[in-house]
C-alpha positions as CSV (number, residue, x, y, z in Angstrom):
1,M,-58.9,-38.9,-28.7
2,P,-60.9,-36.1,-27.9
3,M,-61.2,-33.4,-30.4
4,Y,-59.9,-30.7,-27.8
5,V,-56.6,-32.8,-27.1
6,Q,-56.0,-33.1,-30.9
7,S,-56.4,-29.5,-31.3
8,L,-54.0,-28.7,-28.5
9,V,-51.4,-31.2,-30.0
10,A,-51.8,-29.3,-33.4
11,L,-51.2,-26.2,-32.0
12,I,-47.6,-27.3,-30.3
13,D,-44.8,-26.7,-32.5
14,V,-42.6,-29.6,-31.9
15,E,-39.6,-28.4,-34.0
16,S,-39.8,-25.0,-32.1
17,I,-39.7,-26.8,-28.6
18,L,-36.6,-28.9,-29.7
19,W,-34.9,-25.9,-31.0
20,Q,-35.5,-23.9,-27.8
21,L,-34.2,-26.9,-26.0
22,Q,-31.2,-27.1,-28.1
23,R,-30.2,-23.6,-27.5
24,L,-30.8,-24.1,-23.6
25,A,-28.3,-27.1,-24.0
26,V,-25.8,-25.0,-25.9
27,V,-26.1,-22.2,-23.2
28,A,-25.5,-24.6,-20.5
29,A,-22.5,-26.0,-22.2
30,I,-21.1,-22.5,-22.7
31,V,-21.6,-21.8,-19.0
32,A,-20.0,-25.2,-18.1
33,I,-16.9,-24.5,-20.7
34,T,-16.5,-20.8,-19.0
35,W,-16.3,-22.2,-15.5
36,L,-13.7,-25.1,-16.7
37,A,-11.6,-22.2,-18.4
38,T,-11.7,-20.0,-15.4
39,K,-10.6,-22.9,-13.2
40,I,-7.8,-23.8,-15.6
41,I,-6.5,-20.5,-16.5
42,G,-6.7,-19.5,-12.9
43,S,-4.6,-22.4,-11.6
44,I,-2.1,-21.7,-14.6
45,V,-1.8,-18.1,-13.6
46,S,-1.3,-19.2,-9.9
47,K,1.4,-21.7,-10.6
48,A,3.1,-19.0,-13.0
49,L,3.1,-15.9,-10.5
50,G,2.6,-17.5,-7.2
51,L,6.4,-18.1,-6.3
52,V,6.9,-14.4,-7.2
53,S,4.0,-12.9,-5.6
54,P,1.0,-14.8,-4.2
55,K,-1.1,-11.7,-3.9
56,M,-0.3,-10.5,-7.2
57,A,-1.3,-13.9,-8.6
58,L,-4.6,-13.4,-6.6
59,E,-5.4,-10.4,-8.0
60,V,-4.3,-11.5,-11.8
61,R,-6.5,-14.2,-11.4
62,R,-9.7,-12.5,-10.2
63,V,-9.1,-10.0,-13.3
64,T,-8.6,-12.9,-15.6
65,S,-11.8,-14.9,-14.1
66,V,-14.3,-11.6,-14.8
67,M,-13.1,-11.2,-17.9
68,I,-13.6,-15.0,-19.1
69,W,-17.2,-14.6,-17.6
70,M,-18.0,-11.8,-19.4
71,V,-16.9,-13.4,-22.8
72,G,-19.1,-16.5,-21.7
73,V,-22.0,-14.4,-20.6
74,I,-22.0,-12.5,-24.0
75,A,-22.0,-15.7,-25.9
76,A,-24.6,-17.5,-23.7
77,L,-26.9,-14.4,-24.3
78,D,-26.2,-14.4,-28.0
79,Q,-27.3,-18.2,-28.3
80,L,-30.6,-17.2,-26.5
81,G,-31.5,-14.7,-29.4
82,L,-30.9,-11.6,-27.3
83,N,-29.6,-8.4,-28.7
84,V,-26.2,-8.3,-27.3
85,A,-25.2,-4.8,-28.7
86,L,-28.3,-3.5,-27.0
87,L,-27.4,-5.3,-23.8
88,L,-24.0,-3.8,-24.1
89,M,-25.2,-0.4,-24.4
90,I,-27.4,-0.5,-21.3
91,L,-24.5,-2.1,-19.2
92,A,-22.2,0.7,-20.3
93,M,-24.6,3.4,-19.5
94,L,-25.3,1.8,-16.3
95,G,-21.5,1.4,-15.6
96,L,-21.1,5.0,-16.5
97,V,-23.6,6.1,-14.1
98,V,-22.2,3.6,-11.2
99,I,-18.6,5.2,-12.0
100,T,-19.7,8.6,-11.9
101,A,-21.8,8.1,-8.5
102,F,-18.9,6.4,-6.9
103,R,-16.0,8.3,-8.3
104,D,-14.3,8.8,-5.2
105,I,-14.8,5.6,-3.9
106,F,-13.5,3.3,-6.5
107,P,-9.9,4.7,-6.9
108,N,-9.6,4.1,-3.0
109,M,-10.8,0.5,-3.3
110,A,-8.5,0.1,-6.3
111,S,-5.5,1.6,-4.4
112,Y,-6.2,-0.8,-1.4
113,D,-5.9,-3.6,-3.8
114,L,-2.5,-2.1,-5.0
115,M,-1.1,-1.6,-1.4
116,A,-2.0,-5.1,-0.4
117,T,-0.5,-6.5,-3.6
118,Y,3.0,-4.7,-3.3
119,N,3.0,-4.9,0.4
120,L,3.8,-1.2,0.7
121,F,3.4,-1.3,4.4
122,K,1.6,-3.1,7.1
123,I,-0.3,-2.4,10.5
124,G,2.4,-1.0,12.8
125,D,4.8,0.6,10.3
126,W,5.7,4.3,10.6
127,I,5.0,5.9,7.1
128,G,5.2,9.6,5.7
129,V,2.7,10.6,3.1
130,E,3.1,14.2,2.0
131,E,2.7,16.4,5.1
132,H,1.4,13.7,7.3
133,F,3.5,11.0,9.4
134,G,2.3,8.6,11.8
135,R,2.1,4.7,12.7
136,V,-0.5,2.8,10.7
137,V,-3.3,1.6,13.2
138,N,-5.8,0.4,10.5
139,I,-6.3,-0.1,6.7
140,T,-9.5,-0.1,5.3
141,W,-11.1,-0.1,1.6
142,M,-11.1,3.7,1.8
143,N,-8.5,5.1,4.3
144,T,-5.4,4.2,6.1
145,V,-5.5,5.4,9.6
146,L,-2.4,7.1,11.2
147,L,-1.5,7.5,14.6
148,T,0.7,10.6,14.9
149,R,3.3,11.4,17.5
150,D,0.7,14.0,19.2
151,N,-1.9,10.9,19.6
152,E,-3.8,12.3,16.5
153,M,-5.8,10.2,14.4
154,I,-5.3,11.0,10.6
155,Y,-7.6,9.1,7.8
156,V,-5.7,9.3,4.6
157,P,-7.3,8.1,1.3
158,N,-5.8,5.1,-0.2
159,S,-5.8,6.9,-3.6
160,K,-3.7,9.9,-2.0
161,I,-1.1,7.3,-0.6
162,I,-0.7,5.7,-4.2
163,M,-0.7,9.1,-6.1
164,S,1.8,10.7,-3.5
165,N,5.4,10.0,-2.5
166,L,5.2,7.3,0.1
167,V,8.1,7.1,2.7
168,N,7.9,4.0,5.0
169,R,10.4,4.9,8.0
170,T,10.1,1.0,9.3
171,V,13.1,-1.0,8.3
172,Q,14.5,-4.1,10.2
173,G,17.7,-2.3,11.0
174,G,16.0,0.7,12.6
175,I,16.2,4.3,11.1
176,R,19.3,6.6,11.3
177,V,19.1,9.9,13.1
178,S,21.7,12.3,12.3
179,V,22.1,15.4,15.0
180,P,24.1,18.0,13.4
181,F,26.4,20.9,15.3
182,I,28.0,23.7,14.3
183,L,31.2,24.0,16.4
184,N,34.0,26.6,16.9
185,R,37.0,25.7,14.9
186,S,39.2,26.5,17.8
187,M,37.5,23.5,19.6
188,D,39.5,20.4,20.0
189,L,37.8,17.9,17.6
190,P,39.0,14.8,19.3
191,D,37.4,16.0,22.4
192,V,34.3,17.0,20.9
193,E,34.0,13.4,19.3
194,R,34.7,11.7,22.7
195,I,31.9,13.9,24.2
196,M,29.4,13.1,21.5
197,L,29.9,9.6,21.5
198,K,29.4,9.4,25.1
199,V,26.3,11.0,25.0
200,G,25.2,8.9,22.2
201,A,26.0,5.9,24.2
202,E,24.2,6.9,27.1
203,M,20.7,6.8,25.0
204,D,21.4,3.0,24.7
205,E,17.7,2.5,25.7
206,V,16.4,3.7,22.5
207,L,19.2,2.5,20.1
208,M,19.0,-0.5,17.9
209,P,20.7,-3.5,19.5
210,D,24.3,-4.1,18.6
211,S,24.4,-0.5,16.9
212,K,27.1,2.1,18.0
213,P,27.0,5.9,18.0
214,E,29.0,7.1,15.0
215,I,30.8,10.7,14.3
216,R,30.8,12.3,10.7
217,V,32.5,15.5,9.8
218,T,30.7,17.2,7.3
219,N,32.4,20.4,6.8
220,V,35.6,22.5,8.1
221,N,36.4,26.1,7.4
222,E,38.5,28.5,9.0
223,R,35.9,29.6,11.8
224,S,33.9,26.5,12.2
225,M,33.2,22.8,11.6
226,E,30.2,21.1,10.9
227,V,29.8,17.7,12.7
228,E,26.9,15.2,12.8
229,L,26.4,12.5,15.5
230,L,24.6,9.7,13.8
231,L,22.5,7.1,15.7
232,R,20.3,4.2,14.7
233,I,16.9,3.7,16.4
234,S,14.1,1.6,16.4
235,N,11.2,3.7,16.9
236,P,10.7,6.7,14.1
237,A,8.3,8.6,16.4
238,R,11.2,9.6,19.2
239,E,13.4,10.9,16.5
240,E,12.7,14.4,17.5
241,Y,12.8,13.7,21.0
242,I,16.0,11.9,20.8
243,S,17.7,14.8,18.6
244,S,16.6,17.4,21.2
245,E,17.8,15.2,24.4
246,V,21.2,14.7,22.4
247,R,21.6,18.3,21.6
248,K,20.8,19.5,25.2
249,R,23.2,16.9,26.7
250,V,26.1,17.9,24.3
251,I,25.6,21.6,24.9
252,E,25.7,21.1,28.7
253,I,28.9,19.1,28.8
254,L,30.8,21.5,26.1
255,K,29.6,24.3,28.2
256,S,31.2,23.0,31.5
257,V,34.3,22.2,29.6
258,E,34.5,25.4,27.9
259,G,33.4,27.3,30.9
260,K,31.1,29.4,28.9
261,P,28.4,29.0,26.4
262,S,29.0,28.6,22.9
263,K,27.1,30.6,20.4
264,N,27.9,28.6,17.6
265,I,26.4,25.2,18.8
């Protein structure tokens, strides 16, 4: 054997190479075990929560997988002889910088996941968020887009929806519209009820199928009586229009019956 080959063999540390190979094998085993653990635990989570809420099961499975992979990566880095504490410190600093830079984005993204998980609303629903009210036309990672009654587009941050009082006016049975009237006590209540029910029935094109107008007397005193006409409609956007039309029609009929305008209506 030539002398330079013998010198090269002498320089090779066989035990060191075997030790490094052993470490790599352990790292590969850790990665494989981590992957297998995410699959098994993810399957258990899906079966446990899938019947309750598939979206919630998906969210929990995602978070669980991330946590398992973090543990696996830390264990693998430790096997490679790296300073895990230093790496965690660097990651924490980078994470702080990223969170600071995207502090307005992350809350909206997290709120998007919450809205999707708990099915707060869907595209086409009429919702109210604080002073805003409109029909949902789009839902993005950042904003929920509402189309108002005046055809204005409003972009509401998802985090604001989660932190505010949300009202979803879209229900399967429609929404109830209450049209109040304050009438003279001298007026005949049965006649007033008949007129109001007739006007409500004439609004059949906007009423929910199989729904009928109802009358509710809320207050009666010596001078006046407070009466409400209750209607159930399918489109919340027409609530103000319907209330206005009903009031105008009832007032016109009462004027013709009384022969003069009523100041208390």
